[in-house]
N, C-alpha and C positions, 0 to 999 in steps of 0.2 A: 542709103543716107551715113553706112560706115564707109565707106569708099570714100564719101567727103571728110569724114571725120580722121580715116586713115590719110590725106593729103596734110589735111590741117597741122597733123602731129608727127610727118614729116617735117609740115616747115617748120614747126616750131623747135623741133631738136636743132634744127639748121640756125634758124637765126637766137635760138636760148644758147648755144652754143660759142656763137661770135657775138651777142648782142651781149651774155653776162660775162664774156673770155675777160674784158676788164676789170668787173668785180672780183673775176677769180685768177687772173694776177694778181691784184691787190693784195688778196689773203694768201698766196706763193711766197709775192714779197716779204711779208709779212717779219722774217724769220729775220732778214738783212735791214728791213727797217727797225727791225726791234734793237740790232747794234747801231746801227748808223746816225737814228734818230731817238730823240730823248719825248719820253710824254710830252713834254712842253709844246716841243717840234710837232708833234700828232694835234697836237690843242692847237697849232695855228695853219696848220695845213686844213686843218678840218674847217676853220671860221674861213679861212679863203675858198675852199671850194663851198661856201655856203655863199660866199661871194659870185661865187662863179654861176651858181644856182640862181641867182637873182637876176645876174646881169643877162644869161639866156632867157630867164622868161620874158623880160621887157625887152631884149632883141629882136626876137622870136614871135611876139603878139600870138604866139600859142597857131601860127599860119600854118603849120605843118597838118596840124588836124583839119582843117580847111582844103589843103589840098588834097589829104586824104576823101573826105567828104565830096569837095566841087570834080573832082578828074571824074568817077564815077557818071557823071552829069554828063560827058558829053564824051563823041567818039573818034572825032578827029582829029590826029595827028594837031593841025592849027589852032582848032581851039583851046588843048591838053597844052600846050605852049606857050600859051597865055598865061593858065595857070601856073604855069610850071616859074615863067619869066617872074608876074607878078609878087610870087610869094619869095624867090630868091632877092628881087629887087629890093624888097620890104624887110628882109632880114638882114642883107647884107650891109645897108644902109642903117638901120637902127643898130647894127654889132658896132659901126665905124664912131657912130656918135658915142656909144660906152664906152669905147676903147680911150678916144680924145679926152671923156668927161675923167677917166680914170687918172689917164697924165697927169691932166690939170689940179686933181685933188687927192693926188697918190698919197702927200703925206698927212693930211686931215683923217684920209681913211683908215693910214696904218697907226694914226695916235688914240683913235678913237676905238677901233677893233681890238687892236695889237698893245693897244700903252705907250707904243715908242714910233715917234717917226720913220725912224733907222729902215723898218721894217718895209718902205713903202716901193720901194725897186718890187718886194713880192706882189703886190695888187699890180703896179703895172704890166707885170707877166701875167698872171691871174686873167687882166682885162684883154690882154691879148688873146688869149686860148678863149673868151667870149666871144672877140672879132673873127677868128677863125673857124669856130663852131658854127657860130651862124652862119657862115660860107656854106659851110659845107650840110646844113641842117636839109637844106629842101633836096639839093641832087640825092642823097643817100638816104633821105626818106623817098623817093622817088621808085629808088628801086623796091623798096617794100612795097610800095604799092603799085608796082609790074611784078610783083610777086617774083623777083628774080635773084633769089637764095643762091646762088652760084657766084654771083658779082660782089650779090652784098658781103660774104665769104670771104673772098677773096681780097676784097678793097680791105674789111676789117680784120683781118690776119696780118697784112700791111700793117695796119697802122700799130695793133698789137705787140709785135715785132719788133718795129722801131721803138715804140715806146721801153718797151722790157731794155734793148740796147741803151736807148740813153738813160736811162736810171741807173743801170750797171754803168756807164761812163763818169755823169755826173752826179749821183751818190755816193760810188761804192768807190770807184779810182780818184774824182775829183772834191770827193768831200763836198761837196755843195749842200748837202741838206735841203731844206724845203726846197729852196731855189731849184736845186738839181732836179729835183721833179715836176716843176712846173716847166724848166727850160725842157724838158724829153715830153711832155704832154703837148706842150708847142710845136717841137721840132719833128713828131708822130702824125699829126694831123695835116700838115704841109701835104704829104704826097699823097692823101685821104681827097682832098680837096680838087689837084691833078685829075685822078683815076675817075673820081664819082662825074666831073665835071666832062670826060672822055665818055665814060658810058650812056651818060644822058645827056649828051651834043645836039640829038634831032629834035630837042623841046627848047634847045638855049637858042633865042632870035632877039628879035628887036618886041617883042609883040610884048610891054608891059601897060596895063589895062584899069586906067584908074577906076572907069565904073566897077569892072570884076572885081578891085583890091576892097572896093566899099561894100559890097556883097559877100567876099570873104572874111573881112573884119565884123561882118555886121554878124555871121556864123561863131567868127574867135573872139571880138570884144570878151560876151563874156565869158571865154573860158581863161581869158587874162586877171581878173579877178578870184575868179577859180584856181590859176597858177597859181598868185600871187599867196590865196589860202591854204594852199594845199602845201606851199613853200612853207607859210608857216606852220601850219603842223606836223609838216617833216625836219621843221628845223631850226624854228623861233625858239623851242627850249635851249639852242643854245647861247642865245642871247642871256636870257636865266641864270647859266653856267655861266658866262663872262661875269655875270654878277656878285653869285653867290660860290662860286666853285672856282680851283683853282686851273692853269693849264694843264698840268699835269692831267687833275679829274676827266677834264676834258677829255685828253687823250685816248685816256681807257674806254671812254663811252664811242668814240670814234674807232677804237679797235675792235671794241664790242659789234658793233656796225660792218665792219668788213668780216668780221669773224659768222657772222650768220650769212656768207655769200652763197651757201648752198639754196637759203630760201631764193635771196635777191638775185641770182640766175636766172634758176625756174620762174619767176615772177616775170623779170624780163624777157624771159623765152615765151610765155604767154601774151607780152603784151606788145611784143614785135611782131608777131604772128596773127593774134587776135583780129585789129580792125580790118585790116582789109579781109580777113576771112570771112568777119561778121556781114559786111556790108555786100561783100560779093555775093554772099546768100540772103540778102534780106528780101527778095518775093521770092523766095523757094514755099513751095506750100510744106515743106518739112523743116523750115528754120527753125523752128519750137522746140523741136524735139531736138535739132544739131546742137543748140546753142547748150539745152541743160542736159546733154549727153557730156559734153566738154566743161561743160559748169561742175560737174560730179565726177568727174577724173581729174582733175585743178584739185578740188576741196582734198579728196581721197591721199592727191599724192604729197602736196604741200602740207599737210597735218600731220603723214609720216617722216617729212624732212623735220619739223619741229619736233617731235617725239624722240626723232634720231639727236638734235644736238641737245633736247633738254638730255639725255640717258648719258652722255658720252662726252659733251665738248669739255667737262671739268674733267677728264683723265687725257685728251688729246691737245688742250693749250700748253701744260708743259714740257708737250714736247714741240711746239710752234714757237715759244716767247720763253724771254728767258724771264726768271722770279720776281723780277720787280712789277711785271705785267698781270700777277695774279690776281687782282682785283678785280679785272674783267669779266671774270668766269660768273658772278652776281647778275649780269644785265643781259646773260645771252637769252634765255628764256622767254623774258618779256620783251626781248628785240625782236625773238623771233617769231613769235606768234602777232608782234605789230603787224610786220613785212608779209605775213599771211593773212590777214586782215585787211592789208592796204593791197592786194591781189582779189582779193573778194571784192571789196569795192568797187576796183577798176572795172569787174562784170557787170557788176549790176548798173552800172550807168549807160551801159550797151540799149536800151532801149529806147532812150531820149537824144543818146546820141546818132541814132539811123532816124529817126522822128525832127532830126535838127532843132529839137528844145534844150538843147543846153544850158541856157537860164534854169532849168528846174536841177540841174545838179549844184548851181550856188550855194542853195540853202544849206546841204548835209555838210558842207566842209566849212561853212560861215558859224556855224551852230558847233561845229568839232570844234573848233578854232580858240571860239570861245572858252571853250571848256578846258582846250588844252591851256592858256594864259591864267584861269582858275585855278586850275590844279597843277599848273607850277607855280606859283606863286605861294601855293599852299606847303608842294610834299617837295619840292627842290631843296630850299634850304634844310630843312626837316631830314632828308634820309640822303641826300648827295643823287649819285649818278642813276641811283637805284630807284628813287623815286621818280626822276626824269624816263625812266626806260618802262616803268610802269603806265605814266601819265598819259606816251606815245602811243603804249598798244590801249588805253583806254579810250584815247581819242577818235582811234580808227575805227574801235565800236561804235561810239557815236557816229562816225559818217556812215557806215551800213546802214546801223537800226533809222535814221533818219530818212534813205536815199529810199530802203524797202516800203518804208512807210506812203512814199511819193511816188514813186513806181511799182506802186505792190502788184498788179497781175503780171508783168515781164520779169519781175524780180520770183513771181509766185513761180513762175512756168520756168524759173531755170534750177529750183530747187525745192521740190516739194515738201512741206509741211513734215510732212509722217516722216519722210526719210531725214529732214533734219532733226529731231525728235530723237531718233535711233543716232545718228552721224553725234548727237548732242553725248547722249549717255554712255556709248560706246568710249570717245574721244576724253571726256572728265574723268572716268575711269580710270583709264592708262594716264594720263597726268600726273591725274593724284597719285600713281603708283610709282611715276619717275621721281617725283617731289619727293617721295619720300626714299629713292635708291640711291639720294644724294649724299656723298662722300664714300660708295662702294666702287673702288677701285683696285681691286687684287684679281689676279686671272680670272677664279672663279665666279667672283660678283661680277665681273664685264661680263661673264658668259650669262647670269642670272637678266642683265639691261638686254643684251642679243635675244634672250629671247621672249622676255616681255615686247623687244621692238618686233620683234616676226609673230609676235601673235595678234599683231594690232591689226593688217589687214584681215588677216584668217577671222577678227571679230567684226568686222566691217562684211563679210559677206555671213555670217551666223546674223548675224542682226537684222539681216534683210535689205541695208544699204546698199550693198551689192548683190543682186540676183544670180541665177545659174544664168539667164539669157544676157542680162548683163556681160557677165565675166566671160562667156561662149564667144561673144559676139567680139569684146575687148583683145580677145586672143586673136578673133581672125583678122583682128587690124594691122596686126605685122606679119601675117603667112600672105605669100603671094595668091593663090586663090581662095578666094574672098564670097565664091557664089555660095558655100552651103551657112552664108548668115540669117539665124535664127527672128524670124520677127514676130515677138510678140505684142502684138495689137494692144490688149491692156496697158503695160508696160510702156510700150512707143507711143500712145498713141496720138494723133496731128494733134499739133498744138499751133497757131497761125501767131506772127507778131503782132503784138499790138502796143 
């Protein structure tokens, strides 16, 4: 079992370093952005990225998820090429339609979202990125399905490198601002399209199948409102901020989202590596154990990152940003908790994804969406971006609670209640301490914060969340000789997935 987990974490590290590299690069570029973009520019860019997210949901129609699920139902290249081409044609045509629509209505979109039709060209650039991303989505996800991390890494690194060069040229040298960022994004994705098509060319044929498309859409269509609702949970708060707050405040919120990049990167890593691993092992007798162990590792690791940001973000931000961006500090904790909770929700949907019961994932998100709207109406006008950040965190918590209640058997196997209780007690104590240490940024005080941070994993061990057997086996995961793994039958009793 632990050999399988070791392979999963190797893939996670590779996919995470690359899949999360875009977010990490955005973080590294913050000092540059802070000097060449105003907070209002950050606000405009954030709104445009929301448009991109909506466009991609409508273009892709979650067909990439159907690609993951249906690929493992077939064994020949001929059958699998039908799946690939059907998904590719669907997303490409939809992306082109969205691009044409943006061309026709760009002035109206700019007037509505940015209060000026002068920014219509920004929506055209954003729509171009939607079209290009819709083309590349299927072939680049096919590399993940086939578990080809080296090819995926090479292609992604090329895109990241070109994006950095483009931003330096268009934003720093030409001073194009937001337009320069969008132009760089469009240029960087073009080589990715070429290389992914070369790497997956054996699946590229004329085998488009309408009957297969209907089956794939039957699986993915329930995920469309799911995707829209998830977009609402993630981004609907921008609409309330547009109504009640200034572009500068939206910019602060956007920077706060970028600053929680360690959480973003790690959650993306698990998301990129998890689907193919979970589906490839779904028929194993030890699937329940595999899923549970990985989930426990995920929770412990993510909470360590949240605690780190809670303790040290206040000391780091002044060195990364200019003085005008100090208001970002107050949203770091709720945003980092929110990202952690989103990652937990992603894991909890695994059981329904395996059973192809994707409709069961819709209620948690729609209930959370309603809560999100109500809470934003109440809190955003009164508390500004701080209220919006806490609303996002609470919304993800709603999603987890409802998803757990609907998929209790599977979710209960991911994290047993006795362990959950120990984790809750230890985490609550540590985060209460971290909040009480706000404003302590002298060298001695930072040393105390470091001691608190290092004490957290120790307390996880002392509390029983991590047992001796568990820690020994986790250590063995990263050693070449794993023949001495301990089998604790009580700790790791076989547990079939239902």
